[in-house]
Backbone as JSON Lines, residues from 0, in Angstrom:
{"i":0,"aa":"X","n":[125.51,107.06,115.55],"ca":[125.05,107.39,114.12],"c":[123.47,107.33,114.01]}
{"i":1,"aa":"X","n":[122.92,108.36,113.36],"ca":[121.58,108.4,113.29],"c":[120.95,107.49,112.19]}
{"i":2,"aa":"X","n":[120.1,106.96,112.51],"ca":[119.34,106.01,111.58],"c":[118.66,106.74,110.31]}
{"i":3,"aa":"X","n":[119.04,106.21,109.13],"ca":[118.6,106.76,107.98],"c":[117.21,106.79,107.91]}
{"i":4,"aa":"X","n":[116.52,107.98,107.5],"ca":[114.91,107.98,107.42],"c":[114.62,107.7,106.0]}
{"i":5,"aa":"X","n":[113.68,107.06,105.73],"ca":[113.26,106.61,104.27],"c":[111.56,106.98,104.13]}
{"i":6,"aa":"X","n":[111.16,107.88,103.45],"ca":[109.8,108.39,103.33],"c":[109.31,107.46,102.29]}
{"i":7,"aa":"X","n":[107.97,107.1,102.36],"ca":[107.31,106.51,101.14],"c":[106.92,107.32,99.97]}
{"i":8,"aa":"X","n":[107.23,107.38,98.99],"ca":[106.75,108.04,97.78],"c":[105.84,107.3,96.92]}
{"i":9,"aa":"X","n":[105.13,107.93,96.07],"ca":[104.25,107.25,95.09],"c":[104.76,107.86,93.82]}
{"i":10,"aa":"X","n":[104.96,107.2,92.69],"ca":[105.41,107.64,91.39],"c":[104.08,107.36,90.58]}
{"i":11,"aa":"X","n":[103.4,108.36,90.03],"ca":[102.26,108.21,89.26],"c":[102.29,108.74,87.94]}
{"i":12,"aa":"X","n":[101.79,108.08,86.84],"ca":[101.75,108.54,85.59],"c":[100.34,108.36,85.03]}
{"i":13,"aa":"X","n":[99.86,109.48,84.56],"ca":[98.55,109.4,83.71],"c":[99.05,109.43,82.44]}
{"i":14,"aa":"X","n":[98.19,109.91,81.59],"ca":[98.39,110.01,80.23],"c":[99.21,111.3,79.73]}
{"i":15,"aa":"X","n":[99.6,112.06,80.67],"ca":[100.5,113.11,80.62],"c":[101.98,112.58,80.16]}
{"i":16,"aa":"X","n":[102.78,113.5,80.07],"ca":[104.13,113.27,79.69],"c":[105.1,113.02,80.83]}
{"i":17,"aa":"X","n":[104.79,113.68,82.03],"ca":[105.61,113.68,83.19],"c":[105.11,112.57,84.24]}
{"i":18,"aa":"X","n":[106.04,111.73,84.83],"ca":[105.71,110.97,85.95],"c":[105.86,111.91,87.21]}
{"i":19,"aa":"X","n":[104.55,111.96,88.19],"ca":[104.81,112.68,89.25],"c":[104.96,111.84,90.34]}
{"i":20,"aa":"X","n":[105.55,112.56,91.44],"ca":[105.88,111.95,92.73],"c":[105.34,112.76,93.94]}
{"i":21,"aa":"X","n":[104.56,112.09,94.75],"ca":[104.14,112.48,95.91],"c":[104.29,111.89,97.2]}
{"i":22,"aa":"X","n":[104.35,112.52,98.24],"ca":[104.7,111.97,99.68],"c":[103.77,112.08,100.55]}
{"i":23,"aa":"X","n":[103.14,110.92,100.87],"ca":[101.97,110.95,101.73],"c":[102.2,111.63,103.21]}
{"i":24,"aa":"X","n":[103.57,111.32,103.6],"ca":[103.82,111.91,105.0],"c":[104.57,113.27,104.95]}
{"i":25,"aa":"X","n":[104.78,113.93,103.8],"ca":[105.39,115.14,103.77],"c":[104.4,116.13,103.1]}
{"i":26,"aa":"X","n":[103.64,116.92,103.73],"ca":[102.61,117.93,103.09],"c":[103.41,118.85,102.18]}
{"i":27,"aa":"X","n":[102.8,118.98,100.97],"ca":[103.29,119.92,99.96],"c":[104.57,119.55,99.42]}
{"i":28,"aa":"X","n":[105.19,118.46,99.6],"ca":[106.24,117.78,99.02],"c":[105.94,117.04,97.75]}
{"i":29,"aa":"X","n":[106.31,117.44,96.49],"ca":[106.13,116.92,95.09],"c":[107.1,117.04,94.34]}
{"i":30,"aa":"X","n":[107.28,116.0,93.38],"ca":[108.32,116.2,92.25],"c":[107.94,115.35,91.06]}
{"i":31,"aa":"X","n":[108.7,115.48,90.03],"ca":[108.35,114.9,88.9],"c":[109.32,114.56,87.94]}
{"i":32,"aa":"X","n":[109.21,113.93,86.88],"ca":[110.32,113.72,85.87],"c":[109.78,112.95,84.52]}
{"i":33,"aa":"X","n":[110.69,113.19,83.58],"ca":[110.21,112.53,82.28],"c":[110.19,111.19,82.2]}
{"i":34,"aa":"X","n":[110.83,110.35,83.07],"ca":[110.53,108.87,83.29],"c":[110.34,108.56,84.84]}
{"i":35,"aa":"X","n":[110.04,107.29,84.92],"ca":[109.93,106.77,86.23],"c":[111.37,107.03,87.08]}
{"i":36,"aa":"X","n":[112.43,106.71,86.41],"ca":[113.77,106.74,86.93],"c":[114.24,108.12,87.31]}
{"i":37,"aa":"X","n":[113.67,109.06,86.47],"ca":[114.13,110.41,86.57],"c":[113.21,111.16,87.81]}
{"i":38,"aa":"X","n":[112.05,110.68,87.86],"ca":[111.01,110.9,88.98],"c":[111.65,110.66,90.25]}
{"i":39,"aa":"X","n":[112.08,109.42,90.25],"ca":[112.59,108.81,91.66],"c":[113.93,109.65,92.03]}
{"i":40,"aa":"X","n":[114.73,110.01,90.97],"ca":[116.04,110.57,91.34],"c":[115.67,112.09,91.74]}
{"i":41,"aa":"X","n":[114.65,112.67,91.06],"ca":[114.25,114.16,91.61],"c":[113.54,114.02,93.02]}
{"i":42,"aa":"X","n":[112.91,112.89,93.23],"ca":[112.32,112.77,94.56],"c":[113.23,112.99,95.67]}
{"i":43,"aa":"X","n":[114.46,112.46,95.47],"ca":[115.45,112.77,96.64],"c":[115.79,113.99,96.81]}
{"i":44,"aa":"X","n":[115.75,114.76,95.71],"ca":[116.18,116.29,95.89],"c":[115.02,116.94,96.59]}
{"i":45,"aa":"X","n":[113.72,116.67,96.33],"ca":[112.53,117.17,96.85],"c":[112.56,117.14,98.13]}
{"i":46,"aa":"X","n":[112.8,115.96,98.63],"ca":[112.71,115.48,100.18],"c":[113.93,116.41,100.66]}
{"i":47,"aa":"X","n":[115.11,116.46,100.2],"ca":[116.08,117.23,101.02],"c":[115.78,118.66,100.9]}
{"i":48,"aa":"X","n":[115.1,119.31,99.9],"ca":[114.71,120.62,99.95],"c":[113.6,120.87,100.86]}
{"i":49,"aa":"X","n":[112.73,119.89,100.97],"ca":[111.54,120.2,101.76],"c":[111.98,120.04,103.31]}
{"i":50,"aa":"X","n":[113.05,119.24,103.67],"ca":[113.56,119.15,104.93],"c":[114.23,120.48,105.42]}
{"i":51,"aa":"X","n":[115.1,121.08,104.28],"ca":[115.84,122.19,104.65],"c":[114.94,123.43,104.88]}
{"i":52,"aa":"X","n":[113.72,123.63,104.2],"ca":[112.69,124.49,104.39],"c":[112.22,124.31,105.74]}
{"i":53,"aa":"X","n":[111.81,123.13,106.27],"ca":[111.12,122.8,107.45],"c":[112.32,123.3,108.7]}
{"i":54,"aa":"X","n":[113.47,122.87,108.31],"ca":[114.28,123.31,109.27],"c":[114.6,124.72,109.61]}
{"i":55,"aa":"X","n":[114.66,125.35,108.51],"ca":[114.66,126.93,108.4],"c":[113.63,127.65,109.09]}
{"i":56,"aa":"X","n":[112.53,126.75,108.96],"ca":[111.22,127.41,109.82],"c":[111.28,126.85,111.34]}
{"i":57,"aa":"X","n":[112.32,126.11,111.79],"ca":[112.24,125.7,113.08],"c":[111.51,124.55,113.38]}
{"i":58,"aa":"X","n":[110.99,123.92,112.21],"ca":[110.29,122.55,112.37],"c":[111.21,121.32,112.1]}
{"i":59,"aa":"X","n":[110.68,120.13,112.63],"ca":[111.15,119.06,112.36],"c":[110.57,118.09,111.36]}
{"i":60,"aa":"X","n":[111.19,117.53,110.45],"ca":[110.43,116.77,109.56],"c":[109.47,115.71,110.45]}
{"i":61,"aa":"X","n":[108.48,115.29,109.68],"ca":[107.43,114.34,110.34],"c":[108.15,113.06,110.78]}
{"i":62,"aa":"X","n":[107.7,112.34,111.74],"ca":[108.37,110.99,112.0],"c":[107.96,110.21,110.74]}
{"i":63,"aa":"X","n":[109.1,109.25,110.54],"ca":[108.81,108.36,109.55],"c":[108.09,107.34,109.96]}
{"i":64,"aa":"X","n":[106.92,107.22,109.26],"ca":[106.08,105.93,109.47],"c":[106.6,104.66,108.78]}
{"i":65,"aa":"X","n":[106.68,103.4,109.37],"ca":[107.08,102.25,108.57],"c":[106.31,102.15,107.23]}
{"i":66,"aa":"X","n":[106.93,101.57,106.35],"ca":[106.21,101.37,104.9],"c":[104.78,100.63,105.04]}
{"i":67,"aa":"X","n":[104.84,99.57,105.85],"ca":[103.72,98.83,105.75],"c":[102.36,99.7,106.52]}
{"i":68,"aa":"X","n":[102.81,100.59,107.39],"ca":[101.74,101.4,107.89],"c":[101.1,102.37,106.77]}
{"i":69,"aa":"X","n":[102.26,102.92,106.04],"ca":[101.87,103.75,105.03],"c":[100.94,103.11,104.09]}
{"i":70,"aa":"X","n":[101.64,101.93,103.48],"ca":[100.88,101.18,102.58],"c":[99.38,100.65,103.1]}
{"i":71,"aa":"X","n":[99.14,100.46,104.46],"ca":[97.85,99.98,104.87],"c":[96.8,101.15,104.69]}
{"i":72,"aa":"X","n":[96.96,102.27,104.36],"ca":[96.11,103.39,104.25],"c":[95.38,103.29,102.95]}
{"i":73,"aa":"X","n":[93.99,103.33,103.14],"ca":[93.07,103.0,102.01],"c":[93.57,103.74,100.73]}
{"i":74,"aa":"X","n":[93.66,105.03,100.93],"ca":[93.8,105.96,99.82],"c":[95.14,105.69,99.12]}
{"i":75,"aa":"X","n":[96.17,105.01,99.72],"ca":[97.44,104.76,99.15],"c":[97.31,103.33,98.56]}
{"i":76,"aa":"X","n":[96.48,102.57,99.11],"ca":[96.29,101.12,98.42],"c":[95.56,101.22,97.12]}
{"i":77,"aa":"X","n":[94.59,102.34,97.21],"ca":[93.73,102.44,96.0],"c":[94.66,103.37,94.84]}
{"i":78,"aa":"X","n":[95.36,104.02,95.25],"ca":[96.4,104.65,94.15],"c":[97.33,103.58,93.61]}
{"i":79,"aa":"X","n":[97.67,102.62,94.34],"ca":[98.62,101.52,93.81],"c":[97.77,100.68,93.05]}
{"i":80,"aa":"X","n":[96.53,100.38,93.2],"ca":[95.74,99.76,92.3],"c":[95.54,100.39,91.05]}
{"i":81,"aa":"X","n":[95.62,101.5,91.1],"ca":[95.38,102.31,89.73],"c":[96.65,102.73,89.12]}
{"i":82,"aa":"X","n":[97.75,101.97,89.56],"ca":[99.17,102.3,88.76],"c":[100.16,103.03,89.59]}
{"i":83,"aa":"X","n":[99.98,103.58,90.82],"ca":[101.09,104.12,91.39],"c":[102.07,103.24,91.99]}
{"i":84,"aa":"X","n":[103.38,103.61,91.84],"ca":[104.35,102.74,92.35],"c":[104.84,103.2,93.5]}
{"i":85,"aa":"X","n":[105.17,102.46,94.4],"ca":[105.62,102.95,95.86],"c":[107.16,102.75,95.71]}
{"i":86,"aa":"X","n":[107.83,103.97,96.38],"ca":[109.32,103.71,96.46],"c":[109.66,104.28,97.72]}
{"i":87,"aa":"X","n":[110.87,104.08,98.34],"ca":[111.32,104.52,99.52],"c":[112.53,105.65,99.17]}
{"i":88,"aa":"X","n":[112.19,106.89,99.79],"ca":[113.2,108.06,99.51],"c":[113.86,108.3,100.55]}
{"i":89,"aa":"X","n":[115.12,108.39,100.62],"ca":[115.86,108.71,101.91],"c":[116.05,110.19,102.24]}
{"i":90,"aa":"X","n":[115.98,110.46,103.3],"ca":[116.1,111.92,103.77],"c":[117.51,112.08,104.13]}
């Protein structure tokens, strides 16, 4: 059985009404929701759709980096300091 892959996502909320979700390791994969919980739920659908498109193009999803490696990135740490919340989203 294949090991479940979990990508790190960042939930961010500025002064707007939506909570945005971005994936440091999945270029072009974004999502949003009206609450942090909705954004996290929508993130799972975004990853699934992103992977489907990649597979349709004959590409493989990027290798999952361990969370500590992603969180060691200075830009990611800076986003967290400014309020972003990291979550793990399964593929």
